N, C-alpha and C positions, 0 to 999 in steps of 0.2 A: 826489503826495498819495495817501495810502492811502484805501481804501474807507470805513473807519470815520471818518476825518476828514471826508470829503466828506458822508457821511450826517449826522454831527453838525453840520456847518456848515449843511446844509439844515434840520435840525431847529431850530437856533437862529434862523436868519433867518426861516423861516416862523412860528415861535413868536413872534418879536419883532414882526413887522409885522401879524400876525393876532391879537395878544394882546388888543386892545380889542374884537375880534369876540366873544370869549368872554363878555363882560359884557352882550351884547345881550339884549333882551327877546323874547318871542314876538310875531310880527306877521304880517299878511297871511294866507296860507293855513295858518299854524301852528295857527290855531283849529280847523280841521276835520281836518287831518292828524295833529295831536299832541294839543292840549289837550282836545278833545271826542271823541277817538278811543277808543272803549270797547274796541276790539280790543287796542291796545297796553297797556291798563291791566288786562287780564284774560288771563293766560297760557292759560287754558282755551279762550279764543275765538280764539287765534292761527291755527288752521287756516282760519278765515273770511277771513283776509287773502288766501288763494289762491283764494277763491270769489267775490270781489267787486271792485269798483273801489276806488281808493285812499281815497275818503272814505266807504266803506260803514260803517266803524266809527263814524262820526258821523251815520249815518242818511241819507247822500246817495248819489247816483250821479254819476259823472263819466266823462270820456273816457280815463282812465289806469288801467293795470293794473300795479302795482308792489309785489308782495307782499314782496319782500326789503327794500324801503325800510321797510315797516311792521314787519317782523321786527326790523330794526336799531333802530327806535324802541322796540319792546317790550323789547329787551335793555337799552337805556339806562334805560327806566322801571323795569324790575325792579331795577336796581342803584341808581338815584339818584332815582326818582320824577320829578315834572314840573319839575325844576330846569332852566331853559333853558341854564344854563352847560354842562351835559353834552351837550345836543343840539348846541350850537355846537361843543363840543370834538370830537364825533364827526366833523363835517365837516372841521374843520381838520386833525385827525389823519389822516383818509383822504386829504386833499389832500397831506399830507406823504408818506404811503406811495406815492401816485401819482408824486410827484417822484422818490422813490428808485427805483421800478420803471422809470420812464421813463429815468432816468439809466443804469441798467444795461442796459436794452434797446438804447438808442442806442449805448452804448459797445461792446456786443458786435457790433452791426451795423457800426459804423465799423471795428472791428478786422478783421472778416470782409472788409470792402471795402478794407482796407489804407489807410485814411484817416490822414493825418498828425495826430499828437497827439489820438488818439481820446478820451482822458480829459478833457482840457481842453475840447475841442470839445463833448462831450456835457454837461459841467458848465455851460458857458456857456449852452447852449440851455435846460437845465432851470432854471437860476437865473432867467433872464428870464421863462420860462413860469410858474414857480411864484409869482413875486412880482408878476406883471402885475395891475393893478387891475381889468381887465375880468372877472376871475374872482371878484371879490367877490360877485357875484350868485349864483354856484354854490357858494361856500364860506361866506360870512357869513350867508346866509339859511338858517335851520334847516330849512325844508321843502324845500330844494334838494338834500338828501342824495343823491337819485337820480343827480345829475350826477357828483360825484366817485366815488360807489360803483360805478356801472356802468363807469366808466373803469378803476377798480381791477381789476375782474374782466376787463375787456377787455385790459388790459396783461398780465395773467397768461396769458390765452388766446393773445395774440400771441407772447409769449415761449416758451411751451411748444409752440405749433404750428409756429413757424418755426425756432427755435433748439434746441428740445428733441429728444432722440434717443430712438427707440423708440416703439412703439405705446402703451405705458403712459402716457408723458408727453403724447402727442397726445390720448389719451383724457381725461386730466386737463384738457387744454386745452379740449376740448369741454364738459366739466363746468363749467369757468370761464365759457365762453360762455353756457351755460344759466343760470348765476347772473346774468350781465350782462343777459340777456333778461328775467329775472324782476325785475330792478331798474329797468330803463327800456327803453321800446320802441325807442329810438334805437340800442340795442346791435346791431340788425340790420346796422349798417354795418361791424362788425368783421370779418366774413368778406371784405368788400370791401377793407378796409385790409390784411388778410392777403394777398389776391390781388395788390394793388398792391405790397406789400413783396416777395413772391416774384418778381413780374414785374421789379421794379427789379433784383433780384439776378441773375436769369437773363439779361435782355436787355441791361442797361447794365453789369453787372459781369462776368458770365461770357461776354458777347458772343454769346449764342445768337441764332439767327435769330428773327424776330418770331413766326411761327406756332408753332415748338417752345416758345418762351418763354411764349406764351399758353396752350398746352396744359399745360405744366408748372404754371403758376400755377393753372389751373382744377383740375388733378388734386389738388394739395396743399390747395387751399381748398374742394374739393367737399364733404367731410363737413360743414364748417361752414356752407357755403351751403345744404345740404339741411336742416340743423338750423334755420337761420333761416327757411327756407321753411315747414317744419312749424310753427314758432312763429307765423309770419304767418298761416297757415291757421287755427290754433286761435284766435289773437287776433281774427280777423275773423269767427269763428263761435261756438264754445263760450265763448270768453272775451270776447265782444263785449258789453259792458255799456252799455245805453242808447245804442246806435248809436255806439260808441266810435270807429269808424273814419270817422265823418262828423261833424265839428265844427259844420257848418252845416246846419240843418234845411231851409233853402230856398236855392235857387241865387241867387248874386249875381254881380257883375261879376268878382269874384276867382275864385270856385269854378267858374263856368261856362266859363271859357276858359283852357286851358293856356298860350296866348300871353300873356295878361295876367299869369299867374303867372310865366312866364319873364321878362317885362319887369320885374316887381317884384323877382324874385330878382337880376337883373343890377343893378338900381338899388340894392339893399341892399349889394352888394359894396364900393363906395367908402365907405359909411358904416361898415361893419365894419373896413375897413382904417384909416379915420380914427381909430377908437377904439383900434385896436391900436398905431398909431404915435403918436397924441396923445390919450390918454384924458381929455379935458377935460370931457365931459358924459356921465356914466354914470347910468342910471336904469332901473329894472325895468319901468316901464310908460310907453311912448312911443307917440305917434301917428305911424305910418309909413304913407304913402299907397299905394294901389294904382296902379301905372303901366300904362297901356293902350296906350301908343305907344312903339315902338322908338326914335323920334327925339327922345325927351326926353333932356336932357343927362346925368342920372344913369344912364340906361340905356345910352347910348352909352359913357360912361366905364366902366361895369361891363363892357361888351362888350370894350373895349380891355384891361382888366385880365384878363379871361378868356383872350383871345387871347395876351396876354403870358405868362400862366402855362403855356401850351402849348408855348412856344418851347423850353424845356429838353427836352421829350419828343422833339422833332424834332432838336435839336442833339446829343442823346446824352449830356447831362450826368447822371451817376449821382445825385449828391446833390440837385441842383435838381429833377430828375425825381421822385426819391423824395419830396421835401417837397411838390411840387406834387400828386402822386398822393395823398399822405396827406391833404392839405387837401380835395381834391375828393371822395375816397371817404368821408370822414367828414362832409362838409358837404352832400352831395347831398340827404339827406332834409330838411335844414333849409330848403332852397330853396322847398319847397312845390309844386314842379313836378309831382312824381309823386303827391303826396297833399296836398290843401289843408290847411294847418295852422291852428290857432286863433289864431296871431299871425303877423305878417309880419316882425318883427325882434325878436330877444331876445339879450341879451348872453351868457347862459349857454349858448347854442348854440355859442359859440366855444371852449368848454372843451376839446374834443378837436381840432377843426380848427386852432386857433391854434398847435399844435405845428408844423404844416407851415409857417406863415407865419414863426414865430420861427426855425425851423431854416434857412429860406432866407435870412433876413436875416443871421443869424450867419455863414452860409457866404459870403455876399456881403462881409461885413465882413472875414472871414479873407482873401479874395482881394485886397481893396483894401489891407489892412495889409501883406500879403506883397509886393504890387506896389511900395508906397512904402517897404518895408523899415522899418516901424515897430518900435522895440524892444519886446521882450516885456513889460517893466515898464510901458510906456506903454499897451499893449493891456490889460493887467490893470487898470491904473488907470481906463481908460475903462469897462471892464466893472463895476468897483466903483461908479463914479459912476452908471452907468445903473441898476444894481440898487438902489442907494440911492434914486434918484429914483422908481423904480417902487414900491419898498416903502413909501416915504413917502406916495405917492399912494394906495396900498392902505390904509394906516393911516388916512388922512383919509376915504377912502370908507367905511370901516367905521363911522365915526361916523354916517353916514347910516342905517345898518342898526341903530342902537342902540335905537330905540323906534318904535312906529307913527307917532307925531306927526312925528318927524324924517324918517322915510321918506316919508310922504305929502306933507309940505311940500316936500321936495326934488323929488319927482316933479312937483308942481304948478308949481314954478319953471320947469321946462322944458316942461311940457304942461299949461297951465292949464285946458283944456277937456275933461278926462276925468271923466265923471260919476261912475264908480265910485270914483275916488280921492277926490273930494270927499265921497262917502258914507262911505268908510273913515276919512278924516281926522275927519269929524264924529263917528263912533263913538268914535274914540280920544280926542277932546277931551271928549266926554260922559263917558267913563270917568274923566277927570281933573277932572270937575265944572265944566268950562267950557261951560255950557249955551248961553249966548248965541252964542258963537263956533261951537259945533256946529250950532245952528239955521241960521246963515248959510250954512254949507257944505252942509247938507241942501237948503236952498232953491236954492243954486247948482247942485247936482247935478240937481235936478228941472228947473231952467231949461234945462240942457244936454240932458237926456234924461229925460222924464217916464214912461218905460215900465218902470222897475224897481220891482216891488212892494216890494223890500227897503228902498228909500229912503223910500217913503211909510210903510212900517211903522215904520221907525226914527224918522222925524219924528213919527209918532203917539205912540210911546212917550215921546219927549222932551216933547211937549205934555202928556201925562198926568203926567209927572214934574214939570212946571211948574205943574200944577193946571189946565191948560186942557183940561178934560175933553171938551167938545163938539168942539173942534178936533182933539183926539186921536182921537176916535171917527170923525170924517169922514176923517181920513188913513188910519186902519186899514181903513175900508170901501172906500176907493179902492184900497188894496193888494190886497184880495181881488177887487175888480172887475177888476184887471189879471190876476190869477192866482187863480181860484176855489179852487185846491188849496194856496194859501199858508197853511198851518194855523196858524203862530204868531200871525197877526193875529186869528184867531177866539178864541184863548185870551184875549188882552188885551181884545178887544171884550167878552167875557163878564165879565171883571173890571170893565171900565169901566161897563157897564150895571148891574152889581150895585152899584157905588159910587153910581150915580144912583138906585138903588132900583127899577129896572125888571127884575124877576126873570124875566119872560116872555122878553124879548130876551136876557137873560143866559143862560138855559137853551138858547135856540135857537142862540146863538153857540157855546155849549159843545158842543152836539150836532154842529155843523158841524166843530168842532175835532176831536172824536173820530172823525168819519167821514173827514176828510181826512188825519188824522195817519197813517193806514195807507197813504197814497199818498205816496211820496217826491216832494217838490216841487223839489228842487235836486240 
């Protein structure tokens, strides 16, 4: 099969199974990263993307620095405005490019390592990876552009740094790594992936001794490692917005103990593998517990999986070692052991590491089919059935991402006690004019967690809309009692008091709005 035919096949399959993602609406963080982002809507303000956090264009501060994600949105807006179709198209198209780049990277590696049928092997891995529904969170969600885009630059970096010849190409590789770092913080893992790739080549393929193989790996990946260290230093100092390197303002059972984070990371492994082998329950927002004991069953099972993943490294298997090292080098930051993260379990964290899992499974299948002498046509048939099943599941999952209501209702089916999701669903229902249903979800959100000023504020606006002025005022006042700098509530308090004819209170609330508006509250 020629390269053009394989690329065209990937284009058609990804386009087919992600076609319904293109018609999705804006939802979740799209409001702040895209819809209300003044930077992407004004080319003259684009330099500001490099001087603030990802939501600075909508007046906020957050824990992420992703200027090239903002630049990509600015380009889409300049060409097509705020049409959600093109923001979704961006993600799907970059996902397709990643599939092509990954295909050629793996094929060149397999040829170098003299693996049998490198083209078919690499195509099987990429097809399963590209069509797997666990990646819908990274592809079908408009605001998740950083996931496919940073992998795009990371793949270029890996290709140029390991397989490229000459200092010029390696310099371009470092430029690609710089772009990846400016797209998503997790790109710091790519020097580690490069190190593991070089080590696999030297130790398992060229059969160099352990110490020389480690030295060679360090030498070839050292420029990238130094670049990542410089970035990490800048990111934790000059580019540290609102304490970006610390998601938790106070210590808790998770942040205060690396042991608890280790146990939680191990417990997450079986759940990730469950979704990779049987993606039956996919959702963006889930309650994953903190594990504090090594002797919990999920932790013990995760430990066994970890030990099992190390066997190829000892046994000397080139491909299984490479895939294991790929997984761990790209997943290590997601564990939260080194740095406490703002979530314990997220599907889009598997976007890069899953290549290692899929590759190992395909290699295992190859060995089994070869052992039982299964005909090539039968193997191809199994691959077609598997890819069809995965693609169909992806197509179904994309329907979840179609609208805010469909997304939040889906989340609550699996995690009914997440306060912020009830609040978000209520906002979406309110936008559709379903005020009574919206009120029920606001009240449910407050019942679960009454500490969010946003929920009290939103309930207050709903009551004002329903003509319940006194109830609305009380809810707005409660919002600012929880956060005195939550300026939106002061504005609507001013309007509510004016409606009641109390000009003095209206002016006082307006002054508070003007004072606190200068202080970012989110």
